[in-house]
N, C-alpha and C positions, 0 to 999 in steps of 0.2 A: 654407567651413567643410563638414566632413567627417567624419563619425564611422563607426567601424568595428562598433560593436555597441550596440544600444540594449537596456537590459534593462527590460522592461515589466512592472511590479508591479501587476496589477490590469488584466485585460484585459475591460475595460467600455466605454462610449461615450466616455468622455473619453480614456482611455488608447490605446484601438483608434485613434480618430480622430486623435490624436498620432503613433502610428505611421504610419498611412496618409500622414499630411500629409508627413512627413521621406520616405517612400518617393516621393510625388509631385514632391518638391523635388530628388529624387536626392542627400540628405544622408545616408543611411544604408546600410551594407553588409547588414546582418542584424538581425533583431529576435528576441530571446529572449523569451518571455512566461511569466509564472507568474500563477495566480490559486489561489486556495484550491479553486475550485470547477472540478474537472477537465473540465466539460461546457464551461465558459467558454472553457478552454484549447482544448480540440478544435473548438469552433466558431470561435475566432480563427484556428486553424491552417487550418482549410478555407476560410476565406474569405481567407485570405493576408495577414491583419493582421499576424501573426508568423511567422516562418520556422521556428522550433523551439520546442517547448513543454517549457518547464523542470520537472523534478520536485520542484524546491525553490526558494525564493527565493535561496538562496547560489548555487545552479547559474546561475539566471539572470543573477545579477550578475557571477559570475567571467568575468573579460577584459572587461567592459563598460567604454566609456569616456563613456557617457551613461545615465543611470539615470532613470525616470521612476516614482513612488509615486502610483498613481492609485487609491487605495482610501478608504473612509470616513473621516472625520476621527479617529475614535476607534481606527482601526486602524493609523495612521500611525507611532506612537511604537514599536511592538511590530515593524513593517516594518523602520524604520531600525535599531532595534537588531540584527535578525537579520541585515542585509546588512554591518554595519560591519567584521567581520573579513574579509569577502570583496571588499571595496571596493578599487579602485584609489586610489592616494592622488591621483592626478591627474583622476580620474573627475569630473564634473558630475552632481550629484544634485538633482532637483527632486520637489517635489509638486504637487498641484493642487487642494489643499485649499480650502475656502471662506471659512475663518478662519484667521488667522495667529498671532495671539498665542500662542495656547496651543501650536499647532504648533512655533513656534520654542522654546518652553520644553522641549516633548518632543523636537525635535531636540538640543538642548543635553544632555539626558540622555542619549539614545540613541546619539549619534555620536561626543561625547567629543573624541579627538585628530583625527577626521576630520570635524569640524563645518565646516572650511573648505571643504568640497567642496558644502556645501549651499546651494543659493539657492531658498527658498520662492517660488513662483508660484501665480498663480490667473487661468485664464483665463476670462473673463466670457464664457461660451459654453455651450451645452447644450441640451439637449430634455427634454421630458415622460418621452418613452420612453427606457429607459436599456437597458444592454446592448450587447455588441459587434456584435450584428446591425444595430445602427442607427448604427455608425461611418461617418464619411465624412470623406474628405481634406479637404473644404473647410470643415468647422465652425468653424474659427478665423479664416477669412477675414474680413476688416474689423471683427473683434471685439477688444476690449482685453484684454491681459493685464498683470496687476500684478505684480510682483516687490517681495518684502520682504527684501532681503538682511539678514543678522544681521552684527553687527560683526565676526565672525569669519570670514564668507563671502570667499573669495579674490577679488580686485578683476578679475583674468583671467577667472575663472568667472562673476562678474556680467554682465561683457561679453559671454561667450559665451551665457551664458543669454537675454540681450537678443537677440541675433543668432539664435538658435535660433527663439525665438517671431515675431520678424520675418519669418524665412524661410518660415515656414507660413501667414504672412498676418496676423499681429496687430499691433496698435499696442502698444506696451509702455510702461508707466508704472513708476516706481519710488517706493516710498514707506514708511514706517514699519509694522510688524505693527499697532501701534496706530492710526494713521489709517486704515489698510485695513478694520479690524474696525469701526470707527464709521461708515464711509463705507457700506460693505456692509450694515450693520444697518438702515440708512436707505432703501438703494434696492433691496435683494433681500431680506434677511431679514424685515423688516416687511412688504412686499408680499405675501411666501408667506404669513405669519403671518394677513393680512388675508383672504386668498383662502380659505385653509383654514376660518377661522372663519366667513366668509360663506355657503360652501357649507354648512357644518355648520348654520347658523341655517335655512337652507331645508328640509335634510334631516330637522330635528327637527319639523318641522310636520306636520301630519295631511294638509294640501293638497300635500305635495311634489311627487307625481306629476303633479298639475294644474299647478303652477307651472311644472316642468321642461318640461312639454310645451309651455308657450308661450314659453319662452326662446328668444331669437334671438342675432343678432351681439353686441349688448351684453353678454351674459351668458357667450356663448364666448370673447370677448377677455378679459373680466375674470377669469373663471373658469379660463383655461387652464392657470396654474400649480398650481392646486389639485389637478392629476393627477399631482403630482412624488411621486417615490420617498419613502414615509413613512420609512424608515431614514436615508436621507440627511439628512432635513431634522430628524429627532431628534438627530442628531449636530451639526448646524450649530448649531441653538438652544441646545444644551447646552454647547457650545464657546464661545459668544459671548453668555452670558446678561444681562450686565450693560448692554452696548450695546443689546440687542434690547428689554431692559426700559425703557431711556432712550427710544427711538424709540415704544415703545408708549404711554409716558407722554405724548409729544408728540401722537401720533395721538389719544388720548383728549380733548385739549384741543381738537384740530380737529374732533372729532365733536359734542363738546359746543357748539362754536359753532352747528353746523347745528342741533342739538337745541333749544337757546335760541331760535334765529330762528323754528323752526317751531312752537315754544310760543306765540311771541309773534305768529305769523301776520304777520311782517315780510317783504314781498316783496323790500325794498331790501336789507335785510342779507344774504339768500339769494342775491340776484343779485349782490351784492358778491363774497361767498365763492365762488360759482361762477365769476366773472370772474376772480377772482385765480387760481384753479387753472388755468383755461382758458388765460390768457398765459402761464403758466409753462410748460405743455405745449406749446403752439404754439411757443414760442420755443427749446424743446429739439429737438436732432436726435441720434439715436443715431449711433455711429460707423458710417460706411459705409451709414447707411441714409436716406431720405426721411423728413420728418416725417410 
């Protein structure tokens, strides 16, 4: 597997790390990058994440045999629409959005006759700090990437997409957009929502400064994802609202169980609830990590 040109649309953390990972694997000859922000393009160029800074999205895509659209979810449709006319018929096009059903519908509207080029992707990797300055070639190592091909996705390009992500260190799964959105609502979208809400609950209290001054490793680990970029998560929540609301409903039931046990001052029920969660967590091992 070897590509002549990667068109990187969105020179941020994920896109920049993708480019660096391909370079590390010696799987790409050159990278042309475009971001709406000139400063992002210049930073990516200075860090050798990209080899040339394109003045337009069409210029970046011209002649590319690999295209990665690494922009916020709500900007993906416009990007795909803008690249359609400049896109090679044999190019592999992927996104890295955190939701997939809405993106698939957007791709159908935007790419039209070139929909066969598109293989939706979601690498389950990232950091709280965003921006190309934090990009690293090892970001995807030992992390999962989920592909959600459309019925129109070319089978050869689906296989190639799988090879791309495996080459840069990912373990690849394939599922439907609907399955993806349901799963990610449970394991990512809801936990982020809970972290945001929990930190807000502390921040709204008069004793917030005292409480935070006493916080230790438990609060640090729990609240880590609450530092995530607001604009990214607004897009994610609003592009997958039904699944997030379903998971929020499940969470409310779980919270109600603890609330009732506390009101009854029932130590056995509280212990059972904790033990149940503890067992699940101890039995789970993240890909490529220790428990």
